[in-house]
C-alpha positions as CSV (number, residue, x, y, z in Angstrom):
1,X,53.9,76.5,-1.6
2,X,56.7,79.1,-1.8
3,X,58.0,77.7,-5.1
4,X,54.5,77.8,-6.6
5,X,54.0,81.4,-5.4
6,X,57.4,82.5,-6.8
7,X,56.6,80.7,-10.1
8,X,53.2,82.4,-10.4
9,X,54.8,85.9,-9.6
10,X,57.6,85.3,-12.1
11,X,55.0,84.2,-14.7
12,X,52.9,87.4,-14.1
13,X,56.0,89.6,-14.3
14,X,57.1,88.0,-17.6
15,X,53.6,88.2,-19.0
16,X,53.2,91.9,-18.1
17,X,56.6,92.7,-19.4
18,X,55.8,91.0,-22.7
19,X,52.4,92.7,-23.1
20,X,53.5,96.2,-22.0
21,X,57.2,96.2,-22.6
22,X,57.4,99.2,-24.9
23,X,55.1,101.2,-22.6
24,X,57.1,100.3,-19.6
25,X,60.3,101.2,-21.5
26,X,58.9,104.6,-22.5
27,X,57.8,105.2,-18.9
28,X,61.2,104.4,-17.5
29,X,63.3,105.8,-20.4
30,X,61.2,108.4,-22.1
31,X,62.3,109.3,-25.6
32,X,63.7,112.8,-25.7
33,X,61.9,115.5,-27.7
34,X,64.6,116.6,-30.1
35,X,62.2,118.9,-32.0
36,X,62.5,121.4,-29.1
37,X,66.1,121.9,-30.2
38,X,65.1,123.2,-33.6
39,X,62.8,125.9,-34.8
40,X,60.9,123.6,-37.2
41,X,58.4,121.0,-36.3
42,X,60.1,118.4,-38.6
43,X,63.4,116.7,-38.2
44,X,64.6,114.3,-41.0
45,X,67.1,111.6,-40.3
46,X,68.5,110.5,-43.6
47,X,71.5,109.6,-45.8
48,X,72.9,111.2,-48.9
49,X,72.5,108.0,-51.0
50,X,68.9,107.0,-50.1
51,X,66.3,107.4,-52.8
52,X,63.4,107.5,-50.4
53,X,65.2,110.2,-48.3
54,X,65.5,112.3,-51.5
55,X,61.7,111.8,-52.2
56,X,61.0,112.9,-48.6
57,X,63.2,116.0,-49.0
58,X,61.4,116.8,-52.3
59,X,58.0,116.4,-50.7
60,X,58.9,118.6,-47.7
61,X,60.3,121.3,-50.0
62,X,57.4,121.2,-52.5
63,X,55.0,121.6,-49.7
64,X,57.0,124.4,-48.0
65,X,57.4,122.4,-44.9
66,X,60.4,123.7,-42.9
67,X,62.6,120.9,-41.7
68,X,66.0,120.3,-40.1
69,X,68.0,117.4,-41.6
70,X,70.7,115.2,-40.1
71,X,72.8,112.9,-42.3
72,X,73.1,110.0,-39.8
73,X,76.3,108.9,-41.5
74,X,78.1,112.2,-41.1
75,X,76.6,113.6,-37.9
76,X,77.3,111.9,-34.6
77,X,74.6,114.1,-33.0
78,X,72.1,113.1,-35.7
79,X,73.1,109.4,-35.4
80,X,72.7,109.4,-31.6
81,X,69.2,111.1,-31.9
82,X,68.2,108.6,-34.6
83,X,69.2,105.7,-32.4
84,X,67.4,107.3,-29.4
85,X,64.1,107.4,-31.2
86,X,64.5,103.8,-32.3
87,X,65.8,104.5,-35.8
88,X,66.2,101.5,-38.1
89,X,66.5,102.2,-41.8
90,X,66.0,105.6,-43.4
91,X,64.3,108.0,-43.8
92,X,63.0,108.5,-40.3
93,X,61.2,111.7,-39.4
94,X,60.3,113.3,-36.1
95,X,57.1,115.3,-36.7
96,X,55.6,117.0,-33.7
97,X,57.0,114.4,-31.3
98,X,55.8,111.5,-33.5
99,X,58.2,109.1,-35.3
100,X,57.5,108.4,-38.9
101,X,59.5,105.6,-40.6
102,X,60.0,105.6,-44.4
103,X,58.7,107.9,-47.1
104,X,55.1,108.5,-46.0
105,X,53.7,111.9,-47.1
106,X,50.2,111.1,-45.7
107,X,51.6,110.5,-42.2
108,X,53.7,113.6,-42.4
109,X,50.7,115.8,-43.2
110,X,48.6,114.0,-40.6
111,X,51.1,114.8,-37.8
112,X,51.6,118.4,-38.9
113,X,47.9,119.3,-38.3
């Protein structure tokens, strides 16, 4: 009886963790709001050689959207922040506390409103 109860409890814990893992992780380890550190609403995590990073820079500049940029290969602070928000690949943007992955002008404008 005890083994069955332990097995059921273990199964439920594993199932809940699988279903709600990211929500649980965000609750226990909330992602910091790095935008509060900068005057602008947009932070761009990029590299100097990335073509999509350049397209994103151009889009932000053409639309007069103020942004702060970290080159994640040259800035340890930028790299740490990039990792803290789950950065994988570039560009990654933090727009009003929302993470946008890749060159995505529509998403940038959506989160600026």
